[in-house]
C-alpha positions in Angstrom: 0.0 -0.3 -0.2 1.9 3.5 -1.0 2.0 5.9 1.7 0.6 9.6 1.8 3.5 12.4 1.6 1.6 13.2 5.4 2.1 9.9 6.6 5.4 9.4 5.1 6.6 12.8 6.9 5.3 11.8 9.9 6.9 8.4 10.1 10.4 10.1 9.1 10.8 10.9 12.8 10.7 7.2 14.0 13.4 6.3 11.3 16.8 6.6 12.2 18.8 8.3 9.7 21.4 6.9 7.9 21.2 3.7 9.9 22.6 0.6 8.5 20.9 -2.8 10.3 20.8 -4.9 7.3 22.6 -8.6 7.1 26.7 -8.7 6.8 26.6 -11.8 4.9 24.3 -14.0 2.1 21.6 -16.3 2.5 22.0 -20.0 2.8 23.8 -21.4 -0.1 21.0 -23.3 -2.6 19.9 -26.1 -1.6 21.4 -26.4 2.1 19.9 -25.9 5.6 16.2 -27.3 3.9 15.4 -28.6 7.2 16.0 -25.9 9.2 14.6 -23.6 6.5 10.9 -25.7 6.5 10.8 -26.1 10.3 10.5 -22.6 10.7 8.3 -22.0 7.8 6.2 -24.5 9.5 6.6 -22.5 13.0 5.5 -19.4 11.3 2.2 -20.7 10.1 1.5 -22.5 13.0 -0.6 -19.4 15.1 -1.1 -21.6 17.9 2.9 -22.2 18.1 4.7 -19.7 20.7 5.0 -16.5 18.5 9.3 -16.6 19.3 11.7 -18.7 17.6 14.6 -19.4 19.7 17.7 -20.3 16.6 21.0 -20.8 18.9 24.2 -22.1 18.2 27.9 -22.1 18.6 29.7 -19.5 16.8 30.3 -19.9 13.1 27.3 -22.5 12.4 25.7 -20.6 9.8 22.9 -18.7 12.4 23.0 -15.0 10.4 23.1 -16.9 6.8 20.2 -18.6 8.1 18.4 -15.6 9.5 19.2 -13.4 5.9 17.7 -16.5 4.0 14.6 -16.7 6.3 14.4 -12.7 5.8 14.6 -13.1 2.1 12.2 -15.7 1.7 9.4 -14.3 4.4 9.9 -10.9 2.2 9.0 -13.1 -1.2 6.2 -14.2 0.9 4.7 -10.7 1.7 5.1 -12.2 5.4 8.7 -10.0 6.6 7.1 -7.8 9.5 11.2 -6.3 9.5 14.9 -7.4 10.1 18.0 -6.0 11.7 20.9 -7.3 11.9 23.1 -6.7 15.1 26.6 -6.4 14.5 29.5 -5.7 17.6 31.5 -3.0 16.1 28.5 -1.3 15.0 27.1 -1.2 18.6 27.6 2.0 18.8 24.7 2.6 16.0 23.1 -0.6 16.1 21.1 -0.1 19.9 18.0 -1.8 20.8 16.5 1.6 20.6 17.2 1.7 16.4 16.1 -2.0 16.5 12.3 -1.1 17.9 12.2 1.8 16.1 13.3 0.3 13.1 10.4 -2.2 13.8 8.2 0.1 14.2 8.7 1.9 10.7 8.9 -1.2 9.0 5.8 -2.2 10.3 3.9 0.8 9.4 5.3 1.0 6.0 3.8 -2.6 5.3 0.5 -2.3 7.8 -2.2 0.2 7.5 -3.6 -0.3 11.1 -0.5 -0.4 12.3 -0.1 2.9 10.8 -2.4 4.6 11.9 -1.9 3.3 15.9 2.0 4.2 15.5 0.8 8.0 13.4 -1.3 8.6 16.0 1.0 8.1 19.0 3.2 10.5 16.9 0.9 13.3 16.9 -0.3 13.0 20.5 3.4 13.8 21.2 3.1 11.8 24.5 6.4 10.1 23.6 9.5 10.6 21.8 10.8 8.2 19.2 14.3 9.1 20.7 13.1 8.5 24.7 15.7 6.0 26.2 13.1 4.2 28.1 12.9 1.0 25.8 10.2 -0.4 27.5 8.1 2.7 26.9 9.5 3.1 23.1 8.4 -0.6 22.8 4.6 -0.3 24.1 3.9 2.8 22.8 5.4 2.1 19.2 5.1 -2.0 18.7 2.9 -3.7 21.5 0.3 -1.5 21.7 -0.2 -0.6 17.9 0.1 -5.2 16.5 -2.9 -5.4 19.6 -5.0 -2.9 17.8 -4.2 -4.4 14.2 -7.0 -7.0 14.1 -7.6 -7.2 10.7 -4.2 -8.3 8.7 -4.9 -11.3 6.8 -3.0 -14.4 7.9 -1.1 -14.6 4.9 0.6 -11.5 5.9 1.0 -11.3 9.7 4.1 -10.3 10.2 7.5 -12.4 11.0 10.2 -10.3 12.6 13.8 -11.4 12.5 16.5 -10.3 15.1 19.7 -11.8 14.0 22.9 -12.3 16.8 21.4 -11.0 19.4 24.8 -12.3 21.4 26.6 -9.1 19.6 23.9 -6.3 21.0 26.4 -4.2 23.1 29.0 -4.7 21.8 32.4 -5.9 23.5 30.5 -5.1 26.9 28.2 -8.2 25.9 26.0 -9.1 28.9 26.9 -6.5 30.9 25.5 -3.9 28.3 22.7 -2.0 29.7 21.4 -1.9 26.2 21.6 -5.6 26.2 19.7 -6.1 29.5 17.1 -3.5 28.5 16.3 -5.4 25.2 15.7 -8.9 27.3 12.7 -7.2 29.1 11.1 -6.1 26.0 11.7 -9.5 24.3 10.0 -10.4 27.1 7.2 -8.5 26.9 6.8 -9.5 23.0 6.2 -13.4 24.2 3.1 -11.5 25.6 1.2 -10.4 22.5 -0.7 -13.1 20.4 1.0 -15.5 19.4 0.1 -14.6 16.1 2.9 -12.0 16.0 6.0 -14.1 15.1 9.3 -13.1 16.1 13.1 -14.9 15.3 15.9 -14.8 16.9 19.0 -15.8 16.6 22.2 -16.0 18.8 25.1 -18.2 20.4 24.9 -19.6 23.6 25.8 -17.0 26.3 24.4 -17.3 29.5 22.3 -14.0 30.0 20.8 -15.3 26.9 20.1 -18.8 28.1 18.1 -17.5 31.2 16.6 -15.5 29.4 14.6 -18.1 27.4 14.6 -20.3 29.9 11.4 -18.5 31.4 10.1 -17.6 28.0 7.7 -19.7 26.0 9.9 -20.1 22.6 10.1 -22.6 19.7 13.8 -23.7 19.9 15.5 -24.8 17.1 19.7 -25.6 17.7 22.3 -26.3 15.1 24.7 -29.0 16.9 28.2 -28.7 16.2 31.7 -30.6 17.0 31.3 -34.5 18.1 27.2 -34.1 18.3 27.4 -32.9 14.4 23.8 -33.7 12.8 24.0 -35.2 9.1 22.1 -32.6 7.3 24.3 -29.7 8.5 27.3 -32.0 7.2 25.6 -32.6 4.0 24.8 -28.7 3.7 28.8 -28.1 4.1 29.7 -30.5 1.5 27.1 -29.0 -1.0 28.6 -25.8 -0.4 32.6 -26.6 -0.1 31.9 -28.7 -3.7 30.4 -25.6 -5.2 33.3 -23.4 -4.0 36.0 -25.6 -4.8 34.5 -26.3 -8.2 34.9 -22.7 -8.8 37.9 -21.9 -8.1 38.7 -25.1 -10.1 37.0 -23.1 -13.0 39.8 -20.2 -12.7 42.9 -22.4 -13.4 41.4 -24.5 -17.1 44.8 -25.5 -17.9 45.3 -27.6 -14.9 43.1 -28.4 -11.6 39.6 -29.6 -14.0 42.1 -32.4 -15.5 42.9 -33.9 -12.3 39.4 -34.1 -10.8 40.6 -31.4 -7.7 39.9 -32.2 -5.2 38.8 -35.8 -4.9 36.0 -37.1 -2.9 37.9 -38.3 0.0 40.0 -35.0 0.3 36.0 -33.2 0.6 34.8 -35.7 2.7 38.1 -35.1 4.8 37.2 -31.3 4.3 33.7 -31.8 5.9 35.1 -34.2 8.9 37.3 -31.1 10.2 34.5 -28.7 9.6 32.3 -30.4 12.3 29.3 -28.1 11.5 31.0 -25.0 11.4 29.9 -23.0 8.3 32.2 -20.5 9.2 35.3 -22.9 9.1 34.5 -24.1 5.6 33.9 -20.2 4.8 37.2 -19.0 5.9 39.2 -22.0 4.3 37.8 -21.4 0.5 38.4 -17.8 1.3 42.0 -18.9 2.0 42.5 -21.2 -1.3 41.2 -18.9 -3.3 43.3 -16.3 -2.5 46.5 -18.4 -2.8 47.9 -21.2 -5.0 44.9 -23.9 -4.6 46.9 -26.7 -4.4 49.5 -25.4 -1.9 47.0 -23.7 -0.2 44.6 -26.8 0.3 47.6 -28.9 2.0 48.6 -26.4 4.3 44.9 -26.4 5.7 44.8 -30.4 5.9 48.3 -30.2 7.4 46.4 -29.1 10.8 43.6 -31.4 11.0 42.1 -31.0 14.0 38.1 -31.5 14.2 36.0 -28.4 14.0 38.8 -26.1 15.5 38.5 -22.9 14.2 41.6 -21.8 16.3 43.8 -23.4 14.2 42.7 -22.6 11.1 42.9 -18.7 12.0 46.2 -19.6 13.5 47.3 -21.0 10.3 46.1 -18.4 8.1 48.2 -15.7 10.6 51.2 -17.6 10.4 50.9 -18.2 6.4 50.4 -14.4 5.8 52.6 -12.6 8.1 56.2 -12.8 9.4 58.2 -9.6 9.7 58.2 -7.8 12.7 57.5 -4.5 10.7 54.3 -6.7 9.5 53.2 -7.7 12.4 53.5 -4.8 14.2 51.3 -2.9 11.4 49.1 -5.7 12.5 47.8 -4.9 15.6 47.9 -0.9 14.6 45.2 -1.6 12.2 43.7 -5.0 13.8 43.4 -3.0 17.1 41.7 -0.4 15.9 38.8 -2.2 14.2 37.9 -4.1 17.0 38.1 -0.9 19.3 36.9 1.3 17.4 33.7 2.6 19.0 32.1 2.8 14.7 33.1 1.7 12.0 35.4 3.6 9.4 36.4 2.8 5.6 39.9 1.6 4.9 41.3 5.5 3.5 39.4 6.8 7.1 41.2 4.5 9.1 44.5 5.2 7.4 44.3 9.0 7.8 42.7 8.3 11.7 45.9 5.8 12.2 48.1 8.1 9.7 49.6 5.2 8.4 50.9 4.6 5.2 47.9 3.5 2.8 50.2 1.2 1.0 51.1 -0.9 4.7 48.0 -0.6 5.4 46.4 -2.5 2.1 49.5 -5.0 2.0 47.6 -6.0 6.0 44.3 -5.9 4.6 45.2 -8.0 1.6 46.7 -10.6 3.9 43.6 -10.5 5.8 41.5 -10.8 3.4 40.1 -14.5 4.0 38.6 -12.7 7.0 38.8 -8.9 6.6 35.9 -7.4 4.4 37.5 -4.1 3.4 36.6 -2.3 0.5 33.7 -0.9 2.4 34.1 -0.1 6.1 36.3 -2.5 7.4 35.0 -5.3 9.4 36.0 -8.8 10.1 33.5 -11.5 8.6 32.7 -13.0 12.1 33.3 -12.7 15.9 34.7 -15.7 16.1 38.1 -13.9 14.8 37.8 -11.0 17.4 37.4 -13.0 20.2 40.2 -15.4 19.3 42.3 -12.4 18.4 41.4 -10.9 22.3 42.0 -14.4 24.0 45.3 -14.6 25.5 45.1 -18.5 25.6 43.7 -19.1 22.3 45.5 -16.5 20.5 48.4 -17.2 18.2 51.7 -16.0 20.2 52.8 -12.4 18.5 49.6 -11.9 17.2 47.0 -11.4 20.8 45.7 -7.8 20.4 46.3 -6.3 23.4 43.3 -3.6 24.6 45.3 -1.1 27.0 47.7 -0.6 24.1 45.6 -0.3 21.1 43.7 1.9 23.1 46.5 4.5 23.9 47.1 4.4 20.3 43.2 5.5 19.3 43.1 8.0 21.7 47.2 9.4 20.4 45.3 9.3 16.9 42.1 11.1 18.1 44.1 14.0 19.4 46.4 14.1 16.7 43.5 14.3 13.9 41.7 17.2 16.3 44.6 19.2 16.6 45.7 18.9 13.2 42.5 19.6 11.3 40.4 21.6 13.5 40.1 25.0 12.3 37.9 28.1 13.1 35.0 28.4 10.7 35.6 25.1 9.3 32.3 24.8 7.1 32.8 28.6 6.2 29.7 30.0 7.6 29.3 33.7 5.9 26.8 35.2 8.1 25.8 34.9 11.9 22.0 36.0 11.0 21.3 32.4 10.7 20.4 29.7 12.3 22.4 25.9 11.8 18.9 25.3 9.9 18.7 28.2 7.8 21.9 28.1 6.4 22.0 26.9 2.6 24.1 23.6 2.4 25.3 23.0 5.8 25.3 19.4 5.4 27.0 19.1 2.4 29.5 21.7 3.5 29.8 19.3 6.8 30.4 16.0 4.3 33.1 18.2 2.0 35.2 20.2 5.3 34.5 17.5 7.8 36.4 14.6 7.3 34.8 11.4 8.5 38.3 10.2 10.3 37.7 14.2 12.0 34.2 14.0 13.1 34.9 10.2 14.0 37.7 11.7 16.3 35.2 14.7 17.9 32.7 12.4 18.9 34.9 9.6 20.5 37.9 11.2 21.9 36.5 11.1 25.7 35.8 7.7 25.3 39.2 6.6 24.7 40.7 9.0 27.0 38.6 7.5 30.1 40.3 4.1 28.8 43.8 4.6 28.5 46.4 5.5 31.7 47.7 8.2 32.5 50.5 9.4 30.0 52.9 12.3 29.4 52.2 12.5 25.3 48.6 12.2 25.6 48.8 15.1 28.1 51.0 17.0 25.7 48.3 17.1 23.3 45.2 17.3 25.2 46.6 20.6 26.6 47.2 21.7 23.1 43.5 20.5 22.5 42.1 22.7 25.1 44.3 25.8 24.6 43.6 25.5 21.0 41.1 23.9 19.6 37.7 23.7 22.2 36.1 26.2 20.3 36.6 24.6 16.9 35.7 21.5 18.7 32.4 22.9 19.4 31.9 24.1 16.1 31.9 20.3 15.1 29.4 19.4 17.4 27.3 22.1 16.3 27.1 21.3 13.2 26.6 17.7 13.6 23.9 18.4 16.2 25.9 16.3 19.2 26.0 19.5 21.6 24.3 16.8 23.8 27.4 15.0 24.5 29.9 18.3 25.5 29.5 18.2 29.2 29.8 14.7 30.1 32.7 14.4 27.3 34.5 17.2 29.2 33.7 15.5 32.4 35.6 12.4 31.8 38.5 14.9 30.4 38.8 16.0 34.1 38.5 13.0 35.8 41.5 12.0 33.6 43.4 15.2 34.1 43.2 14.9 38.1 45.7 11.8 38.2 48.4 14.5 37.0 47.2 17.3 39.8 47.8 19.9 36.8 45.5 22.9 39.1 45.8 24.9 35.8 44.6 22.1 33.1 41.9 20.9 35.7 40.7 24.9 36.3 40.0 24.8 32.3 38.5 21.6 31.9 36.0 22.8 34.7 35.7 26.3 32.9 35.3 24.4 29.5 32.0 22.4 30.8 30.4 25.3 32.3 30.5 27.3 29.3 29.9 24.1 27.7 26.7 23.4 30.1 25.5 26.9 30.0 25.4 27.9 26.1 24.8 24.2 25.2 21.2 25.8 23.6 23.0 28.7 21.7 25.6 26.7 20.4 23.5 24.0 19.2 21.3 26.2 17.5 23.7 28.6 15.7 27.4 27.7 14.9 28.7 31.0 14.8 27.3 31.8 18.4 29.8 30.6 19.9 32.0 33.2 18.6 29.0 36.5 18.9 27.1 35.1 21.8 28.6 32.6 24.2 32.1 33.9 24.4 31.7 37.2 24.8 29.1 36.9 27.5 31.0 34.5 29.5 32.1 35.6 33.2 35.2 37.4 32.9 37.3 35.0 35.7 36.3 32.3 33.3 39.5 30.9 31.9 38.0 30.2 28.8 37.6 33.6 27.9 40.8 34.4 29.3 42.3 32.3 26.8 40.3 32.7 23.6 38.5 36.2 24.2 41.9 38.2 23.3 41.9 36.0 19.4 38.2 36.0 18.7 36.8 39.0 20.2 36.4 41.1 17.5 31.9 40.8 17.5 31.0 42.2 20.5 31.9 43.8 24.0 30.4 43.3 27.4 30.9 47.5 28.4 29.3 46.8 31.5 27.7 44.5 33.9 27.5 41.1 32.6 28.1 37.6 34.6 30.5 37.9 37.3 30.8 34.4 37.5 29.3 31.2 36.1 25.3 31.2 36.5 24.0 29.0 39.3 21.4 27.8 37.1 22.7 25.3 34.7 19.3 23.5 33.7 15.5 25.0 33.0 14.0 21.2 32.6 10.6 21.8 30.6 7.6 19.0 29.5 5.4 18.7 32.1 2.2 20.4 31.4 1.1 21.1 35.2 3.2 22.5 38.0 6.0 20.5 39.3 5.2 19.1 43.1 8.2 17.0 43.3 12.5 16.4 42.3 15.2 14.5 43.7 18.8 13.3 42.3 19.3 9.8 41.3 22.4 8.9 43.9 25.2 9.2 41.2 24.2 12.8 39.7 23.3 12.4 36.3 19.4 11.9 36.7 16.7 14.4 37.7 13.2 12.4 38.5 10.3 15.0 38.5 6.7 14.2 39.8 4.1 16.3 38.8 0.6 17.7 39.0 -0.1 16.1 35.5 -0.2 13.3 37.0 3.5 11.8 35.3 7.1 11.7 36.4 9.4 12.1 34.3 13.3 11.5 34.6 15.9 14.0 32.9 19.7 13.6 32.1 20.9 15.9 34.8 23.7 17.2 32.3 22.0 17.7 28.9 18.1 18.1 30.4 17.4 15.3 27.7 14.3 13.7 28.8 15.6 10.2 29.8 12.6 8.7 30.5 8.8 9.7 30.2 6.1 11.0 30.9 5.7 7.6 33.2 1.7 7.0 33.7 0.3 5.3 36.6 -1.2 7.9 39.0 -4.5 8.8 39.0 -4.1 12.4 40.8 -1.2 14.3 41.1 2.1 13.6 42.1 3.7 14.6 45.2 6.5 12.9 46.2 9.5 11.1 44.4 12.5 9.4 45.9 15.6 7.4 44.2 16.2 4.2 45.5 20.4 3.8 46.8 21.7 1.8 43.9 19.5 4.2 41.3 17.8 1.5 40.1 14.4 2.2 41.2 12.0 5.2 41.6 8.8 5.1 44.2 6.3 8.0 43.8 3.3 9.1 46.5 0.4 10.6 44.9 -2.5 12.9 45.3 -4.5 9.6 44.7 -3.7 8.2 48.5 -1.3 5.7 46.7 2.4 4.7 46.2 4.4 3.1 43.0 7.5 2.0 42.5 9.5 1.8 38.6 12.0 1.2 36.9 14.6 3.9 36.9 16.0 2.1 33.2 12.9 1.3 31.6 10.3 2.9 33.6 8.0 -0.2 34.2 5.8 -0.3 37.6 7.4 -2.9 39.4 5.3 -2.7 42.2 2.0 -0.9 43.4 0.1 0.6 43.9 0.7 0.0 47.1 -2.7 1.2 49.2 -3.6 1.9 52.8 -3.3 5.4 53.2 -6.7 7.2 52.9 -6.0 10.3 51.9 -2.7 11.9 49.8 1.0 10.6 50.4 3.0 13.7 50.2 6.1 12.3 51.3 8.1 8.9 50.2 11.7 7.9 51.2 13.7 4.6 50.3 15.5 3.1 53.3 19.8 3.2 52.8 19.7 -0.2 52.2 17.1 0.2 49.7 14.6 -2.9 51.2 11.8 -0.7 52.6 10.0 2.7 51.6 8.3 5.0 54.0 5.4 7.7 53.4 3.7 10.0 54.9 0.2 11.3 54.3 -2.6 14.0 54.9 -4.4 11.4 56.4 -1.8 12.1 59.8 -0.1 8.6 59.8 3.2 7.0 58.5 3.3 3.7 56.9 6.5 1.6 56.3 6.7 -0.7 53.1 8.7 -3.8 52.4 10.6 -2.2 48.7 10.5 -5.5 47.6 6.8 -7.1 48.3 4.9 -3.7 48.7 3.7 -5.4 52.0 3.1 -3.4 55.0 6.0 -3.9 57.7 5.0 -1.2 59.7 2.4 1.2 60.8 0.0 3.1 60.4 2.1 5.4 63.4 0.0 7.7 64.5 1.3 10.7 66.8 0.8 13.9 64.7 -2.1 16.0 64.8 -2.1 17.5 61.7 -1.2 16.0 57.9 2.3 15.1 57.5 4.8 16.8 55.1 7.9 14.9 55.2 9.6 11.9 56.2 13.0 10.4 55.8 15.2 7.5 57.1 18.4 8.0 59.5 21.5 7.3 57.5 21.5 4.0 59.6 18.1 3.3 59.1 17.0 2.5 62.2 14.8 6.2 62.9 12.3 8.1 60.9 12.0 11.5 61.4 8.6 12.9 59.9 7.3 16.8 59.8 4.0 18.0 60.0 1.6 21.4 59.6 1.3 20.5 64.0 4.6 22.3 63.9 6.0 18.7 65.4 9.0 17.2 64.0 9.4 13.6 65.6 11.5 10.7 65.4 10.4 7.6 65.5 12.1 4.1 65.9 11.6 2.2 62.0 11.4 -1.3 63.9 8.7 -0.7 66.5 7.2 2.3 65.3 7.4 4.2 69.1 8.3 7.7 69.4 11.8 8.1 70.5 11.3 11.7 71.0 9.3 14.9 69.6 10.7 18.8 69.5 7.7 21.2 68.2 8.6 24.2 65.6 7.2 27.4 65.8 4.8 26.9 62.6 4.5 23.9 60.1 7.1 21.7 59.1 7.5 21.4 55.7 10.5 19.2 55.5 12.8 17.1 57.2 16.5 15.4 56.8 18.9 13.6 58.3 22.7 15.1 58.3 25.0 11.9 56.7 26.5 11.2 59.5 22.7 11.3 61.3 23.7 13.4 64.8 22.2 16.4 63.0 18.7 16.8 61.4 17.9 19.8 59.4 14.2 21.1 58.8 12.5 23.7 56.9 9.3 24.9 58.1 6.6 27.3 56.3 8.1 30.9 58.0 11.6 30.6 55.5 13.3 29.5 58.4 15.8 26.5 58.4 16.5 24.9 61.8 19.2 22.2 62.5 18.8 20.0 65.4 20.9 18.4 67.3 20.1 14.2 66.9 21.0 13.7 70.4 19.3 16.5 72.2 17.2 17.7 69.8 18.5 21.7 70.3 16.9 23.6 68.1 19.1 25.9 66.0 17.9 28.7 63.7 20.7 29.3 60.8 19.1 30.8 57.7 15.8 31.6 55.4 15.3 29.7 52.3 12.1 30.5 50.7 12.0 26.8 48.5 11.2 23.5 49.1 14.6 21.4 48.4 16.8 18.5 49.1 20.7 18.8 49.9 23.1 16.5 48.1 26.5 17.4 50.4 28.1 14.5 49.5 28.0 15.3 46.0 30.9 17.0 44.0 28.5 18.9 42.2 26.3 20.1 45.1 23.8 21.2 42.5 19.6 22.3 44.0 17.0 21.2 42.7 14.0 23.6 42.7 10.3 22.9 42.3 7.5 25.5 41.5 3.8 25.7 40.9 5.5 26.7 37.1 5.8 23.8 34.4 9.6 23.2 34.8 12.5 22.1 37.2 15.3 23.7 37.4 19.0 23.3 38.0 
C-alpha cells in the first residue's frame, strides 16, 4: 500500500537516519539448510505455536546466513515485518532503541492498521521516538499498535527477524545496559498474540539462556563438533563442492583435468569442519587467495576436528612473518576491533596516519577474514574473540586492548589538533541559525572528514580507557588551549552538543591524575561553558563566538584564553556575568506544576513528579528526557525518590497510593501500594533500599517492604495534622517526620515507637538527617531552616530559604533542585 506524503513525513521521525541494519552476510547456498528452513516456515504458519523462535548454536554454525535467508524468503511471501542484524563492531549505532524504531517504522509502512496507531502516537506527542526508555518505546510503538491490528490477513501477518542477539552491547556483552533492557522487551514480545512472530538468533551466552529458560519459545539448535548432525555435514559438503568447483574453473589448464579435489578430500574437509560453516567459508577464502593446491595442503596439515582456532592460527602464520608486518597488524586490527564506530579503509588510514600501501598490504593478507572494500569489518566475531583471548591466540598476534586504545587516543588528539580550524564550514553570516544556513549538511560532508568527525565524537571514550600518559597529556593540553571552540563547531554542526558536557567531565577526571591545577581549572571551565551555552551553540555555530564567548564571565579561564583571539565581535562594556550562573538547566515538559524532584545517587539523573499526574526522568547534564512521561497515578504526583542503587524510583500521589518504578525502563515494578486514606505527601527509601517510608495527609506514617509491597510497620500515629515530610536516618534505624502540627517526631523504624518530638513554631515542611545521623535539618513555612542536634534535639536557627529543596552534601556537583508551581524544573 502506498503511503501518502503526509504519512511519510510523520513516519520519518520514527526512522533512524543513516542506519544500516541489514545482513552482513548472504543467505544460504541453494540446496542447503532445507530442514531448518522448513521447520521455521512450519512454525511461522502455526498460529498456536509460541510467537518466538530461538535459533541458537555455537559461533560459526551459520546462524546469520539462515537469518538472512529466512528474511529473504519471508519478504517474497509478503510476511517480512522487519529484519535487524546486530553487529558487535557497530554496537554504538545498532542499539535496542534503533531496533524497535526500525521495526515500528517497517511495520507501519507495511500494515495500515499499525500505521494508523503509530501515527496517532506520534501526533499525540506524548512520547518521543528518541526516548531512552526502551520499555516505553516498545509499549507505545510496537506492542500497542500490534494489539490494535486485528485486520491483518493471515497470509500477511508479520514475522520479525533479529539476528546475533549476542552481539548487542558490543564488547560489554552481558554487562551492557542496552542488552539488559532489550531482554525485557523480548520477554514483553512473548506476551503478544501468538500470530505475531519473532525469530531470534544467538550463540550460547548465560544471560540469553536465562531469558529463554523463562520465556515460552520454539527452539532450534544447530549442533557442531562431536554431535554435529548429518544434515549440517551434508550442507557443508554441498557448499564445499560448489565453491571448490568455482576455484578449479579459474585454473582451466590444470585443475579440472585432475578432478581436483577428489571425493576423499572433500569428505575430510567436511569432517574437519565439524558443522562450522564459518570454518568452511574461511577455508574457501583462504584457498582462493593463493595457489589452490598449496593452500589446500596447508589446510589439510592441521586435522583437528572443528577447531576454528587452528585455522585462524594457520592463516596468520602463513600471511605474516616480518616484525614490521606484525606491528602494523596490531595497529590496524586493534583499531578495527576497538573503534566505537566503523570507518572505511581510507578513513582509518587517515586516522592512524598510516601509509595506505602498508595498510592495504595488511588488509590483503587478511582477506580471508576481513572485508575492507567498504567499512572495515571482520567476517565473523569468532576471529575477534580469538585475537583477544590470550589462551587461544597465536603468539605474537594477541591484541592487547590497553595498548591499542592508547594508539587510538593518540590518533584522535593528533587529528583534532591538526585538522580543526576556525569556521570550518565557511559560514558567511551570524544572522542565520544552523537550520537556515543553505547547504550546511553538504558543507559538513566536504570539510569535516569522517576521521575528524570520529575523533570529535569519540576522543573522550578512548581517553577514559587510557592510563595516565605524558605524551597524551601534552596533546590534550594543546587541544584545550587551541582547539576547544573549533571542536564545539563540529558538535554544533553535527547536532551533538548534548555530548559535550559529559565528554568534558571525562576529560577532567582523566586530568586529575596529574594534579595539574591549571589544566583542571580550564577543564572545569570548559564544561561550564558548554553547560551554560549549550542551547545557543546547538542552534547556531557562529554564536560560539558572537554570543557564548563574549557573554562568558570575565573570571572564566575560557574567556581569558580565547577572548583576545576571537573577541572582534561584541564586548560587554558593563554588567554581565561575574561568575558562571548557578542555574544550569531549566527542564520543560510537564503540562502542570512540578511538585517534587530528586537526584539519582550518582547525580546523573533527575526525577520529577507533577500535578499533570506524570513522572519524568531527565539527564542532569543535558536536560534531555531520559524516560517518560511515566503514567500510573490517577492524581497528582506529590513526592518522588530514588533508591540508593539508583535502579528504582518510588512516588507518592494525591490518589493516596505509592508506586515503585524501574528507573531504566520506566515500568511499574510494585504497586499501587494502598493503605493511606488521603494523599501521600512524602516518600523515601531506607539506606539499604529494602524499605519505603511514606507520610500522608491522613496524619499517619507507613513503612513498606520495597520488594513485595507489604506493610512492615504502621500506621504510625502521633501527628495531629497532615505530614509533609519523612526520611530515614543513615543507619536505617530511625525515621524523622515533619507535620503541619508544628512537630518534628523521630520514630524507631522497627517498632514504630516515638523516640522524641521537639516542636517548631510553624508548620514543618521538610526534614532530613545529616549524613552522619547526628543532626536533623528542618524547613518550615515561615522560611526558616533549623538544625536539630540528633541526640539532644536542641534547635538552632540558621537562615532563610524560600523553596522546598533536597540537599546532597556528599555530591561533588553541589547542585540543588528547585521545584515550583511553574511547569519546569531548574538546576
